[in-house]
C-alpha positions as CSV (number, residue, x, y, z in Angstrom):
1,M,176.8,101.4,191.0
2,R,175.8,103.8,193.8
3,G,176.2,107.5,193.2
4,G,177.6,107.0,189.8
5,W,176.4,106.4,186.2
6,T,174.2,103.5,185.7
7,P,174.2,101.9,182.3
8,E,170.9,101.6,180.4
9,Q,169.3,98.3,180.8
10,P,168.2,96.6,177.5
11,R,164.4,96.4,177.2
12,P,162.9,93.1,176.7
13,D,161.7,92.1,173.2
14,R,158.2,91.9,174.5
15,L,158.1,95.7,175.1
16,R,159.4,96.5,171.6
17,D,156.8,94.2,169.9
18,A,154.0,95.8,171.8
19,R,154.3,99.0,169.8
20,W,153.3,97.2,166.6
21,T,150.5,95.1,168.0
22,L,147.0,95.9,166.3
23,T,144.2,96.4,168.6
24,P,140.5,96.1,167.6
25,R,140.3,99.8,167.5
26,H,143.1,100.0,165.0
27,I,141.4,97.4,162.8
28,A,138.2,99.3,162.8
29,V,139.9,102.6,161.8
30,L,141.8,100.8,158.9
31,A,138.5,99.3,157.7
32,V,136.8,102.7,157.6
33,V,139.7,104.3,155.8
34,L,139.8,101.4,153.3
35,A,136.0,101.7,152.6
36,V,136.2,105.4,152.1
37,G,139.1,105.0,149.7
38,L,137.3,102.3,147.7
39,T,134.2,104.5,147.5
40,W,136.1,107.5,146.4
41,G,138.0,105.5,143.8
42,A,134.8,104.0,142.3
43,W,133.1,107.4,142.1
44,T,136.1,108.9,140.4
45,F,136.3,106.1,137.9
46,L,132.6,106.2,137.0
47,R,132.7,110.0,136.7
48,A,135.6,109.8,134.3
49,R,133.9,107.3,131.9
50,P,133.2,108.8,128.4
51,E,129.6,109.5,127.6
52,A,128.1,108.8,124.1
53,L,127.1,112.0,122.4
54,P,124.3,112.2,119.9
55,D,125.3,112.1,116.2
56,T,124.7,115.6,114.9
57,R,126.1,115.0,111.4
58,P,123.6,115.8,108.6
59,T,122.3,112.7,106.7
60,T,120.9,112.4,103.2
61,A,117.4,111.6,104.6
62,T,117.1,115.0,106.4
63,T,119.0,117.4,104.1
64,G,117.7,116.1,100.8
65,S,121.2,116.0,99.3
66,A,124.4,113.9,99.7
67,V,126.8,114.6,102.5
68,S,130.2,115.9,101.3
69,Q,133.0,113.5,101.8
70,P,136.6,114.3,102.9
71,D,139.2,114.1,100.2
72,N,140.8,111.1,101.8
73,Q,137.6,109.1,101.9
74,P,135.9,107.6,98.8
75,G,132.5,109.1,98.1
76,P,129.6,108.0,96.0
77,A,129.5,108.7,92.3
78,S,128.0,111.9,91.1
79,S,125.1,110.1,89.6
80,Q,124.2,108.7,93.0
81,T,124.3,111.8,95.1
82,Q,120.6,112.3,95.2
83,P,118.6,109.7,97.1
84,A,115.6,108.2,95.4
85,A,113.4,108.7,98.4
86,N,113.4,112.5,97.9
87,Q,112.4,112.4,94.2
88,T,108.7,113.3,94.3
89,A,106.6,112.8,91.2
90,D,105.3,116.0,89.7
91,P,101.5,115.8,89.3
92,N,101.7,118.0,86.2
93,Q,104.5,115.9,84.6
94,T,103.8,113.7,81.6
95,P,104.4,110.0,82.5
96,G,107.9,109.1,81.3
97,A,109.8,105.8,80.9
98,N,109.8,105.2,84.7
99,Q,106.1,105.7,85.1
100,I,103.5,103.2,84.1
101,P,100.4,104.8,82.5
102,A,97.0,103.6,83.3
103,A,95.6,100.7,81.3
104,N,93.5,101.6,78.3
105,Q,89.8,101.4,79.1
106,T,87.0,100.9,76.6
107,P,84.7,103.9,76.6
108,G,81.1,103.3,77.5
109,V,81.7,100.0,79.3
110,N,80.5,99.6,82.8
111,Q,83.2,98.1,85.1
112,T,84.0,97.6,88.7
113,P,87.2,98.9,90.3
114,G,90.1,96.4,90.1
115,T,88.5,94.3,87.3
116,G,90.9,91.8,85.8
117,T,93.8,92.5,88.2
118,S,93.1,90.2,91.1
119,S,93.2,86.9,89.3
120,G,95.7,87.9,86.6
121,Q,93.3,87.2,83.8
122,P,91.8,89.8,81.5
123,P,88.2,90.8,82.1
124,V,85.4,89.6,79.9
125,V,83.0,92.0,78.0
126,V,79.4,90.9,77.8
127,H,76.5,92.6,76.0
128,V,73.5,92.7,78.3
129,A,70.2,93.7,76.6
130,G,66.5,93.5,77.3
131,K,64.8,94.4,80.5
132,V,67.6,95.6,82.7
133,R,68.2,98.9,84.4
134,R,71.5,99.7,82.5
135,P,71.7,97.7,79.3
136,G,74.9,97.8,77.2
137,L,78.4,96.4,77.4
138,I,79.4,95.2,80.8
139,R,83.0,94.5,81.8
140,A,83.2,91.8,84.4
141,P,86.0,89.9,86.0
142,A,87.0,86.6,84.4
143,G,85.0,83.7,85.9
144,S,81.9,85.9,86.6
145,R,78.5,84.3,86.4
146,V,75.3,85.5,84.8
147,A,74.0,86.7,88.1
148,D,77.2,88.8,88.6
149,V,76.8,90.4,85.2
150,L,73.1,91.3,85.9
151,T,74.2,92.9,89.1
152,L,76.7,95.1,87.3
153,A,74.0,96.0,84.8
154,G,71.8,97.4,87.6
155,G,69.7,94.3,88.0
156,P,66.6,93.2,86.0
157,L,63.4,95.2,86.0
158,R,60.6,94.4,88.4
159,G,58.5,91.4,87.4
160,V,60.9,90.1,84.7
161,D,60.9,86.3,84.3
162,L,64.5,85.0,84.7
163,T,63.7,81.3,84.3
164,T,65.2,81.3,80.8
165,L,68.5,82.4,82.2
166,N,71.0,80.1,84.0
167,L,72.1,82.5,86.6
168,A,74.9,80.1,87.8
169,R,76.5,79.8,84.3
170,Q,79.9,81.4,83.8
171,V,80.0,84.0,81.1
172,V,82.5,84.1,78.3
173,D,83.9,87.1,76.5
174,G,81.8,88.4,73.6
175,E,78.5,86.7,74.5
176,Q,75.1,88.4,74.7
177,I,72.5,88.0,77.5
178,I,68.9,89.1,76.7
179,V,66.9,89.6,79.9
180,G,63.2,88.8,79.5
181,A,63.5,87.0,76.2
182,T,61.9,83.5,75.7
183,T,65.1,82.2,74.0
184,Q,68.7,83.0,74.5
185,P,71.4,83.1,71.9
186,P,74.0,80.5,72.5
187,P,77.3,81.8,73.9
188,P,80.2,81.9,71.4
189,N,82.4,78.8,71.4
190,Q,85.6,80.7,71.0
191,P,86.3,83.9,73.0
192,S,86.8,86.8,70.7
193,S,90.1,88.5,70.7
194,T,90.7,91.5,73.0
195,A,91.2,93.9,70.2
196,G,88.4,92.5,68.0
197,P,88.5,91.9,64.3
198,S,89.3,94.6,61.9
199,P,86.2,96.3,60.5
200,S,87.6,96.0,57.0
201,S,88.2,92.2,57.2
202,A,85.0,90.1,56.7
203,P,84.8,86.5,58.2
204,N,85.0,83.5,55.9
205,A,81.8,81.9,57.1
206,P,78.4,83.7,57.1
207,V,77.6,85.3,60.5
208,N,74.5,84.1,62.3
209,L,72.3,87.2,62.9
210,N,70.7,85.6,65.9
211,T,74.0,84.8,67.8
212,A,76.4,87.4,66.4
213,T,78.1,89.7,68.9
214,L,78.8,93.4,68.4
215,D,82.3,92.7,67.3
216,Q,81.2,90.1,64.7
217,L,78.6,92.5,63.2
218,D,81.1,95.3,63.2
219,A,83.5,93.1,61.2
220,L,81.0,92.8,58.3
221,P,81.7,94.9,55.2
222,G,80.1,98.3,55.4
223,V,78.9,97.8,59.0
224,G,80.3,100.1,61.7
225,P,79.8,100.0,65.5
226,V,76.7,102.2,65.2
227,L,74.9,100.0,62.7
228,A,76.0,96.9,64.5
229,Q,74.4,98.2,67.7
230,R,71.2,98.9,65.7
231,I,71.1,95.3,64.6
232,L,71.4,94.1,68.1
233,D,68.7,96.5,69.3
234,Y,66.4,95.3,66.6
235,R,67.0,91.7,67.6
236,T,66.4,92.5,71.2
237,Q,63.1,94.3,70.6
238,N,61.7,92.0,67.9
239,G,63.2,88.6,68.7
240,P,65.4,86.4,66.6
241,F,65.6,86.9,62.8
242,T,63.5,84.4,60.9
243,T,64.8,85.5,57.4
244,I,67.7,87.6,56.1
245,D,65.2,90.0,54.5
246,Q,64.3,91.3,58.0
247,L,67.7,93.0,58.0
248,Q,66.3,95.6,55.7
249,E,64.0,96.7,58.5
250,V,67.0,97.9,60.6
251,P,67.5,101.7,60.3
252,G,70.5,102.4,58.1
253,V,70.3,99.2,56.0
254,G,69.4,100.2,52.5
255,P,69.1,98.1,49.3
256,K,72.7,98.5,48.4
257,K,74.0,97.7,51.9
258,F,71.6,94.7,52.1
259,D,73.0,93.3,48.8
260,S,76.5,93.6,50.1
261,L,75.7,92.0,53.5
262,K,73.5,89.2,52.1
263,P,76.3,86.8,51.2
264,H,77.9,87.2,54.7
265,V,74.9,86.7,57.0
266,R,72.5,83.9,57.7
267,T,69.7,83.0,60.2
């Protein structure tokens, strides 16, 4: 209408939809905003995660005593409050029931460390006499041979003839080895007991003076370890006994002692 009011014409739907159309620029902006939001959210989440703190509670291994327990938690018995790891043995303390004392050792016997413990069998005691560097009683591991015993005795003297000895033979407990002698006493058939016979008890059969060991002579009536050693020394220096009367030539064997020993010895 000319010169008058003109009613507003309705806009096409195409113009209204154009306001909500996404352009590539809009998509790029939204992508950047979304990426920033995700990055900030992940950083906030990781920062808010709880961190493991070191355990600062005292333990029995560092304090040396049991940790006190709350009343609402069961604690160990009073007899178990001290750990066994902190109980140190006092060097001046006498061995008690929980301590194993060292095994008894025969005085005057040469031995090597650890003898008789590796194989579980008790060691053997051999009397080595004659031309060796350290004659006497030798404690050797079970299963040792004559060569091993001679080594423990310091070895034979220079120039000694060892052809009368079987160096590869295994020794038995209670036997005697005479180095340098023309004849050797036979080894005992039965190993003597560890403790040895009682000095007051005499054997039933007469003892052979040429093959008797220190324990067998010590068991004779009126013969102690000192006199028994003298008899062995006499036999080593003078050879085997040919008669029982030669026993009177041993220092310490008088007429009375010889009469008491005569029924119990033989050659």
